[in-house]
NUMIVEX-325287 format. One record per residue (C-alpha): y negated, x negated, z negated; residue in one letter. Coordinates in steps of 0.5 Angstrom, whole numbers, plus 2048, in hexadecimal, padded with zeros to 3 digits. Layout:
YXZA ...
//
This chain:
7B97FE836X 7BF7F983BX 7C67F983AX 7C97F383CX 7D17F383CX 7D57EC83DX 7D97EB844X 7DE7E8840X 7DF7ED83BX 7E67F083AX 7ED7EF83BX 7EE7E783DX 7F47E6842X 7F97E483CX 7F87EB838X 7F87EF83EX 7FF7EC840X 8027ED839X 8007F4839X 8027F6840X 8087F383FX 80A7F9839X 8067FE83EX 80C7FC843X 8117FC83FX 80F80383CX 80F806843X 816803844X 81880783FX 81980283AX 819802832X 8157FD831X 8127F982AX 80D7F3829X 80E7ED825X 8087EE821X 8027F3824X 8017F182BX 7FA7EF82BX 7F57EF825X 7F27F6827X 7F47FC822X 7F2801828X 7F77FF82EX 7FC7FD828X 7FB805826X 7FC80782DX 80280382EX 805806828X 80480D82AX 80880B830X 80E80982CX 80C80282BX 80E7FF824X 80C7F8821X 8127F481EX 8107EE819X 8177EA81CX 81B7EA821X 8217ED81DX 81E7F381CX 81D7F5822X 8207FD823X 8277FC827X 8267FE82FX 81E7FB82EX 81B7F6833X 8177F282EX 8117EF831X 80E7E882FX 8067E982FX 8017E4833X 7FF7E082CX 8067DD82DX 80D7DB828X 80F7D5824X 8167D1827X 8197D5822X 8187DC824X 81C7DA82BX 8227D7828X 8227DD823X 8227E282AX 8277DF82DX 82B7DE827X 82B7E6826X 82C7E782DX 8267EC82EX 8227EE834X 81B7EC833X 8157EA838X 8117E5837X 8097E7839X 8067E0836X 8007DE83AX 8017D983EX 7FC7D483BX 7FF7D5835X 8057D3837X 8027CD83AX 8007CA834X 8077CC831X 80A7C7837X 8047C2835X 8067C282DX 80E7C282EX 80D7BC833X 8087B8830X 80B7B9829X 8137B882BX 8107B182DX 80E7AF826X 8067B2826X 8037B6820X 8007BC823X 7F87BF820X 7F87C5822X 7F07C8822X 7F07D0820X 7F27D481AX 7F77D3815X 7FB7D9815X 7F97DD81CX 7FF7DE820X 7FD7DA826X 7FD7D4821X 8047D581EX 8077D5825X 8047CF826X 8067CC81FX 80D7CF821X 80E7CA828X 80C7C4825X 8127BF822X 80E7BA81EX 8087BA81AX 8037BF81BX 7FC7C0818X 7F87C7819X 7F07C6818X 7EA7CB819X 7E47C6818X 7E37BE819X 7E27BE812X 7EA7C0812X 7EB7B9816X 7E77B5811X 7EB7B880BX 7F27B6810X 7EF7AF811X 7EE7AE809X 7F47B0807X 7F87AC80DX 7FC7B180FX 7FD7AE816X 8007A7815X 7FB7A281AX 8017A081EX 8037A8820X 8007AB827X 7FC7B1825X 7FC7B782BX 7F67BD829X 7F67C382CX 7F27CA82AX 7F47D1829X 7F27D4830X 7EC7D882DX 7EA7D2829X 7E27D2828X 7DF7CD82DX 7DA7CA82AX 7DE7C9823X 7E47C5829X 7DE7C182CX 7DC7BE825X 7E47BD822X 7E67B9829X 7DF7B6828X 7E27B3821X 7E97B2823X 7E77AD828X 7E57A9822X 7EA7AA81DX 7F07A9822X 7F17A4827X 7F77A782AX 7F57AD82BX 7F67B2830X 7F27B9831X 7F47BF835X 7EE7C4836X 7F27CA835X 7EC7CE834X 7EF7D5838X 7E97D483EX 7E87DC83EX 7E77DB836X 7E27D5838X 7DD7DA83DX 7DD7DE839X 7DA7DB833X 7D57D8838X 7D37DE83BX 7D37E1834X 7CF7DC831X 7CA7DC838X 7CA7E4836X 7C87E3830X 7C27DE831X 7BF7E5835X 7C17EA831X 7BD7ED82BX 7C47EF828X 7CC7ED82AX 7D17F382AX 7D87F0829X 7DE7F582BX 7E57F3829X 7EB7F4823X 7E87F081CX 7EF7EC81CX 7ED7E9823X 7EC7E2823X 7E97E2829X 7E47E7827X 7E27E5821X 7E07DE825X 7DB7E2829X 7D87E5823X 7D77DE820X 7D47DB826X 7CF7E1827X 7CD7E2820X 7CA7DB821X 7C47DD826X 7C47E4824X 7C67EA81FX 7CD7EC821X 7D27F281FX 7D97F2821X 7DC7F9822X 7E37FB824X 7E1802827X 7DB806829X 7DB80A822X 7D980481FX 7D2804822X 7CC80781FX 7C4808821X 7C280481CX 7C57FE81FX 7C17FE825X 7BA7FF821X 7B57FC824X 7B97F7829X 7B87F7831X 7BE7F3833X 7C47F5831X 7CA7F0833X 7D27F2834X 7D77EE834X 7DE7EF832X 7E57EB830X 7EB7EA834X 7EF7EF832X 7EA7F5831X 7EC7F9837X 7E77FC83CX 7E880383AX 7E5801834X 7DF7FD836X 7DD80383BX 7DD808835X 7D8803831X 7D4802837X 7D480A838X 7D280B830X 7CD805830X 7C9808836X 7C980F832X 7C680C82CX 7C1808830X 7BF80E835X 7C180983AX 7C180B842X 7C780E845X 7C680984BX 7C6803845X 7CD806842X 7D0806849X 7CF7FF84BX 7D17FD844X 7D8801845X 7D97FE84CX 7D87F7849X 7DE7F9844X 7E27FB84AX 7E17F684EX 7E37F1848X 7EA7F6846X 7EF7F0844X 7F47F384AX 7EF7F284FX 7ED7EB84DX 7F47E884DX 7F57E5853X 7F07DF852X 7F37DE84AX 7FA7DF84CX 7F97D9851X 7F57D584CX 7FA7D6847X 7FF7D384BX 7FC7CE84BX 7FF7C7847X 7FC7C5842X 7F87BF842X 7F47BB83DX 7EE7BB83BX 7E97B8836X 7E57BE833X 7E47C082CX 7E17C4826X 7DE7C381FX 7DC7C6818X 7D87CC818X 7D17CB817X 7CD7D1812X 7CA7D4818X 7D17D481CX 7D37D8816X 7D47E0816X 7D17E4812X 7D67E580CX 7D77DE80DX 7D07DC80CX 7D07E0806X 7D67DD802X 7D37D7804X 7CC7D8801X 7D07DB7FBX 7D37D47FAX 7CC7D17F9X 7C97D57F4X 7CD7D17EEX 7D37D47F1X 7DA7D07F2X 7DA7CF7EAX 7DF7D27E6X 7DE7D47DEX 7E17D87D9X 7DF7DE7D5X 7E07E27D0X 7DF7EA7D1X 7DA7ED7CCX 7D87F47CFX 7DA7F87D4X 7D67FD7D8X 7D78027DDX 7D37FD7E3X 7D57F77DFX 7D97F27DBX 7D47ED7D6X 7D77E77D4X 7D57E17D0X 7D67DB7D4X 7DA7D57D1X 7D57CE7D1X 7CF7D27D4X 7C97D67D1X 7C77DB7D5X 7CB7E27D6X 7D07E47DAX 7D17EA7DDX 7D87EC7E2X 7D57F27E7X 7DA7F87E8X 7DB7F57F0X 7DD7EE7EEX 7E27F07E8X 7E77F27ECX 7EA7F37F3X 7EC7FA7F2X 7E67FF7F4X 7E28047EEX 7E68007EAX 7E48027E2X 7E37FB7DEX 7E67FE7D8X 7EC7FE7DCX 7EC7F77DEX 7E97F37D8X 7E87F47D0X 7E37F17CBX 7E67EA7C9X 7EA7E97D0X 7E97E27D2X 7E77E17DAX 7E77DB7DFX 7E17DE7E3X 7DD7DC7E9X 7D57DA7E9X 7D27DF7EEX 7CB7DE7EDX 7C77DB7E7X 7C07DD7E6X 7BC7D87E1X 7B67DD7E0X 7BA7E37DDX 7BF7DE7DAX 7C57E27DEX 7CB7DF7E2X 7CF7E47E6X 7D77E37E6X 7DD7E57EAX 7E37E77E7X 7E67EA7EDX 7E57E37F1X 7E87DE7EDX 7EE7E37EDX 7EE7E37F5X 7EE7DC7F5X 7F47DC7F0X 7F77E17F3X 7F67DF7FBX 7FA7D87F9X 8017DD7F7X 8007E17FDX 8007DB801X 8067D87FDX 8097E07FEX 8097DF805X 80D7D9806X 8117DA800X 8137E2803X 8117E47FBX 8107EC7FBX 8097ED7F8X 8077F37F4X 8007F67F5X 7FC7FE7F4X 7FA8017FAX 7F38017FAX 7F0804801X 7F3807807X 7EF80580DX 7EF805814X 7F6802816X 7F9801810X 7F8800808X 7F67FB803X 7FA7F97FDX 7F77F47F8X 7FB7EF7F5X 7F97EA7F0X 7F37EC7F2X 7F37EB7F9X 7F37F17FFX 7F87F1803X 7F87F5809X 7FE7F880BX 7FF7FC813X 800803812X 807800816X 8097FC810X 80780180AX 80E80580AX 81580480DX 81380A812X 80C80B815X 808810811X 802813814X 7FE81480EX 7FE80E80AX 7FA811804X 7FF813800X 80080B7FFX 7F980B7FBX 7F98097F4X 8018077F4X 8048017F3X 8087FE7F9X 80C7F87FAX 80B7F3800X 80C7ED804X 8077E8806X 8087E880EX 8017E5810X 7FC7E180EX 7F57DE810X 7F37D980BX 7EC7D780EX 7EB7DE80DX 7EF7E0808X 7F27E680AX 7F97E8809X 7FE7ED80DX 8037F0808X 80A7F580AX 80C7FA806X 8117FC80BX 8157F580BX 8157F6803X 8197FD805X 81D7FA80AX 81F7F4806X 8217F8800X 8257FD804X 8297F8807X 82B7F6801X 82C7FD7FEX 8307FE805X 8347F8804X 8367FA7FDX 8388017FFX 83D7FE804X 8407FA7FFX 8427FF7FBX 8438067FFX 84880A7FFX 84A811801X 8498167FCX 8438127F8X 83E8177F6X 8378157F7X 8308197F5X 82C8187FCX 82581A7FFX 82581E805X 82281A80BX 82181E811X 825824814X 82882581BX 82C82B81EX 83282881DX 831826816X 82D823810X 82B81B80FX 82B819808X 829812805X 82E810800X 8298097FDX 82A805803X 82E808808X 82E80F80CX 83481380CX 83481B80FX 83682180DX 839826813X 83682C814X 83E82E812X 83E82B80CX 83882E809X 83A835808X 841839808X 83D83E80CX 83B83D813X 83483B813X 83083A819X 82C835818X 82B82F812X 82483280FX 82883880DX 82B834807X 82782D807X 82082B808X 81D824808X 81C821802X 8218257FEX 8268227F9X 82D8227FAX 8338217F7X 83881F7FDX 83F81B7FDX 842816803X 84681A807X 84781480CX 84680D80DX 845809814X 844802812X 8437FF818X 83E80381BX 83B805813X 83B80C814X 83C81080EX 83F81880EX 83D81B808X 83F822805X 83A827801X 83F82E800X 84282E7FAX 8498307F9X 8478357F4X 8428387F8X 84883A7FDX 8488417FEX 84F8417FFX 85183F7F9X 84C8437F6X 84F8497FAX 8568477F8X 8548477F0X 85184D7F0X 8538527F5X 85B8537F6X 85E8587FBX 85E85F7F9X 85785E7F6X 8518637F8X 84B8607FAX 8448627FDX 84385E803X 83E85E80AX 83F85F811X 83D858814X 84185981CX 84485E820X 84985D825X 84D861829X 854861824X 84F86281EX 84A860819X 849859816X 84585A80EX 84385580AX 846855803X 84284F800X 83E84A804X 842846808X 84884A807X 84985180CX 84F85580EX 852859813X 851861813X 856862818X 85586881DX 85B86C81AX 85886B813X 85186D814X 854875813X 859879811X 85987C818X 859879820X 852876821X 850873829X 84C86D826X 84986B81FX 84286D821X 844874820X 845873819X 84086D817X 83A869818X 838862818X 835860810X 83886780DX 83C866807X 843869806X 84886A800X 84F866803X 856863800X 85885D801X 85F85E805X 860857806X 85F84F805X 86184980AX 85E844807X 86183F80CX 85E842811X 85884480DX 85984C810X 85885280BX 85985880DX 85685E80BX 85786680AX 85286C80AX 85887180BX 85C86E805X 856871801X 856878804X 85D879804X 85D8777FDX 85887C7FCX 85B881800X 8618807FBX 85D8817F5X 85A8877F6X 86188A7F8X 8648877F2X 85D88A7EEX 85E8917F2X 8668917F0X 8648907E9X 85F8967E8X 86489A7ECX 8698997E6X 86589B7E0X 8638A27E3X 8678A77E1X 86A8AB7E5X 86A8B37E5X 8708B67E4X 
//
């Protein structure tokens, strides 16, 4: 069995430039964060996260002292304006090919041209390109979209038109779109902005797939160019897309003789090597073949293939007239083909039905206007997995449903409630992204890299970095929880959405913080939760703001560490000792006046009292004894015995309990004098008095 690796597999120049930029900043000791994931590869993103690189959804959320890196996809003009307004330090790692498109659309739209972008609506690169247009702009993903624009007369006939493409756009579709655009617009200017590396990668993948029994595409599932490779290869042979070698299995290659392998532009060389090595073990390939494949990977590592790509990237943009069409059935991925086939089976028709029966595996429905018996399989009832049908519907409920399949012979109709909910819910999700509305959903799954939450029947992916205000190592406690989040990214063509719990939590925290500082005063009491401990104190979350209890304020007695008094997660009663409104720092008090040992001593131990004390310290001039916790007194060496001694250790030892008399108290300087000798002398006097009394009672002999 042969394994053939495409020469162009792996990092492209733009991706390598962006990743290399981040690593160089880290090597220089910089704190780094990226505006969105630096590339669409979860393994690379996780690796960078392990080195302290954080992801922020907007410039204003960049931690103080960090350098913000703009990823290779580029950003809208408004982001640069915001960065300048905030005076932030940032590093622009936009791919030169993408920056070239920005320049084209900015210049042409400023001259009055309408811009057509061939790409995936919602993709970061397309969002960035769109943000550099100064006039009308339209995004198309297929040739049919051009026809729709013309039917709507969206672009007046007297307006010049410029058409560009997302750098990773499908070449075949681009060519078809260009041919149609030339017929529709007489004053059209086409710029072929598909990256040469993307073009070559797709051509090579197609050629390899035509000679292979199966194609393996390696790359992130969120990567647009990786998805394109899967789509173009699936026309010619079975094709699988994997992110890591862990997803490979022997069943994939059963009865296969030739395996083709390629990888997306955001796939690092080490992952490709691991995939090749694992495949070789599975299919029992020879050692020589493995080494040869690994050599190819090493040669194609982006860091060593940069010079030629850099030279090409810096060339000026030149117009070209080429294009792209809508997907034919054989161009579709398996998932898209399945959806299309389902639509052809009398689907796309919505009906109303009344629930007449509920079973563990399905819901029976009487469909309005139909003679067939309708049923909803449990997996088409709700987006929530393993749901109990009785928890979703009840007999008599009226439902809007989608026909999935009709069986005229059996007289049944398979229906879906989940898909109708998703269609309605998707519109709400898209609106929420535009409006910034906070959505509520339930976490149904914890997956690699994040969690899935269902809202309005739509499953929203929430990355681990966006799942909480502070990064959680274990996301499993979130499963089954109701969460509030904002939509930060949508892919309308694939109906996929990305959400952020963290953004909502931050916004709420800012509101609480503003409300706190508007009314905060010294002396106010609060109930807070211990957030973290340091050697010098405990930080307490007061609900939107953090305050610190200094270690000296935690206890009236001396302690070595705050953990002797409080632990993380404890609920504590505190009061504000001091406020710094400029630096937004809050000093908190925790000790209660009534617990002050000096007040307890003053109330219960007047001068002359006799108490039992424990020896806790020795000096050359005496011994210290603890009367109550937090209060020690000094037994001067002259007061330890009723005779002269050389040192306290002659009579006392550490931990020994002794009876002492309080002979003097200096509250101003917090000093207490104790005496054992006074009690000994009093005892001697008492004994002498007793002896004298006894002698007086005894009669004398005469």
